[in-house]
Structure formats: C-alpha cells, structure tokens
N, C-alpha and C positions, 0 to 999 in steps of 0.2 A: 502493499499498500504506500507506503514511502517513498519507495520507487519511482511509481510515478506519478505522484503528489511534486517530485524534485524532478522530474521528465518535463511535467506538463508547467510548472516553474520554467524552467531552463529555456524550453520553447515559447513559452510566453515572454520572456525576457530576451530571447536572442529576435523576434520577430518585433520588439520594441526599443531596443537598439540598432538594430537598422533601420528601423521607418525614421525612428529621430537623429540618425549620423544623415542619411540617405539626405533627410530638408533643409539640411544646412550646407550641400555639399557645393550644390550649384554658390556659395558667396562665396568659402572656402576655396571655391577651385577659382574664383576670378582673382582672388588676393594672391592666391601662390602663383600664377600664370598670370600677370599684370605687366610684369614687361613684356612678354611675347603680345598679349592682350594690345597693352600702347603702341606698340612698334608696328603691330600688324595694320588696327587699327584708326593710328595718328590719334589717340587719344593720350593725351597726360596722363601718368601716372598718378598725378593729386584728381584730376578728373574722375578717375575710377573710382577712387572714395567715395562719390555720388552714389555709386552701385550700391553700398554698402547699408546707405540713408534711403536709397529705392525699398532695399528689402524690407530694414525694420521697421520704416513708417508703413509698408502696404499689413506686414505681421500684422502691429497692432490696431490698422485703420479694418481690417478681417475681422479680428481675431473672436469681438462680440458672437459677427455672423454666421463663424467658424461652431463658436462652442453651440449654438441652435440646432445647426446641421447635424450636430454632431449627436445631441439629446433626440434630434429629430428622424435620424437616419440609420444612429446606431455608430459604434467604434470601429465594425471590420469595413463598412462600406465607405464611408469616411476615409479610412484609411486608406484604403485601394484609391479611389479618386484622388487623393492626395499624392498619393505616390507615384499616376500616372501624370501627375500636373506639374511633380519636379523634372519626371523619367522626358516628359513632353519639352519642359523650358532649358534640361542640359541638353537636347538633341538640338532644337531650334538655337540653343547660343552657339551651340559645335557648326552646324551647317547653315545656318542662316542670319547671325548676327553680321553688320557691318557698317556702324556708327554707335555711340554715344549713345543716342536717345532708344534704338532699340535695343541693347543692351540695360539700359537705365528699366524699358520696359518688362523685359523678362526677367532681372532682378526683383520688379515688382511681382511680376508671376509667380515668380519661387518665393517671395515670401507669403504671397496667399497659400500657398501648399506648407510650409515652414507654421502656418499658423491651424490650419486645419491637421494640420499632421500633429504637432504638438498635443493638442486641445482631444486629439482622438488617441492618440497614444496612453496619455494621461486616465482616459477614461479605460480603455485597453486594460490597461495592469488594474484597474479601481475595480473593473469585473472579474477577473479572472486570476486575483492574487488575496491569500487571506489577507485577515488584518494582523497577522500576526508578522508577515515578512512586506508588508507596503514601501516598509522606509529601506528597504535595503530593495528591493524591486525600482522605489524612484531610484536612489543612488547607481544602481547599474544602468538604468537609462538615462540618467545624465552623465555618465562617462562616455553615451553618443555623439556629444559636440564634442569634446578636444579631440574625439577617435574620428571624427569628419575631418577636423584639420590635420590631426595627422595623415589621413591620407591623402589628402589635398595637399599636403607637401611633400612625399611619396610619390604622386604625379607627375613633379615635376620632371626629376629626375629621368624618372621609368618611362614616361610617355608625352613629357610636354617639351623635352629635349630631344628627342628622340623622333616623335612623330606627329609634331605642334598642338598646340594649343587645342586647334579645332577638334583635332581627332580623340584628344583624350577628352573635351564634353562629350561629344559623338557615344565614346567607349564607357562612361562611366553611365552614361543612358542603358545602356542594355542590361547590368543587371540592380539597378534600381526599381527596375519597371515588373523584375520576379520575386520581390520583398514576400509580400504576402497573399 
C-alpha cells in the first residue's frame, strides 16, 4: 500500500515539476540565448529585458481569469491547455519571430500559459496529495523554476551554439507538448 502511495506521489510530483518548469522555459530561453537573439534580430540586449516584463505583466493580468478557468474546467484540462500554449509559443518563437514586437507578443502568450500552468499545477497537487505531504509536494514543485533556468543555461552550449537559437526553441517545443 505504501509503495502505491509513494508511486502516486512520485508520479504526481513529476508531472507538476515538468509542467511548472516548462511554463517558464520560454522566458529563461530568451535570457539564456539573448546574445544570439539580439544579434540575429538586430535588437539590443537591453530591449530584450522588455520581454521579461511582457511575460510577467501578462501572467499577472491573466491570473484571475486563469483561476476561474482552473475552477471551471479542472486542473488536468487546464494543465493540458497551458502546455499547448507554452509549446506553441516555443515553436512560434523558434520558427517565426522576426522582430522585438513579435517576441514581446510571444512572451506575453508564454506569460498567459505560465499563469494557467502555475494555478492548475497547484490545484492538481492539492487534489492528489495528502494534507501531510503537501508541504513537501509544493516544495518539490517550486524546484521546477530553478531547474528550468538550468535547462535554459545548458541549452546554450548544447543547442544554441551548435544549432542556433531558433532550433533550440523549436526543439524544446517537442518534449514540452508531451508532458501531461
């Protein structure tokens, strides 16, 4: 019985970590690949800082609506929708972005996906984790954000410098869409 509970706890938290990490990945990839992005698109590195503002401003504005969506449609469905938004954003950045304006728009979309993702993951954990393990579960979930930063940093030498920033974004869209 304990093995089944431990397996469920591990599976639940793995999905939560993957989801939470994926939802901030577009922002961290822009930061990690900023030198390549700015050179290719002719955008100053400082102007790329506005993409972070677009991400977080949209996330803040969308969060109340995202909370209502999670309540109405449930955690699993909203997690799936959020991951599709994040994956589509990564793919669009990789294959279609050609200006700062378009990059700002895409990071705004990613911020909306992040808002929906964070709220749905929290609800998912609350529904599937015993009250005695919720502190641990939420702590594990919070480790996803630095993990995403680490993945973005590792993407630079492994993909960004070899395949280029566009393919790096496009490649990250593939595993992201398979999460839940």
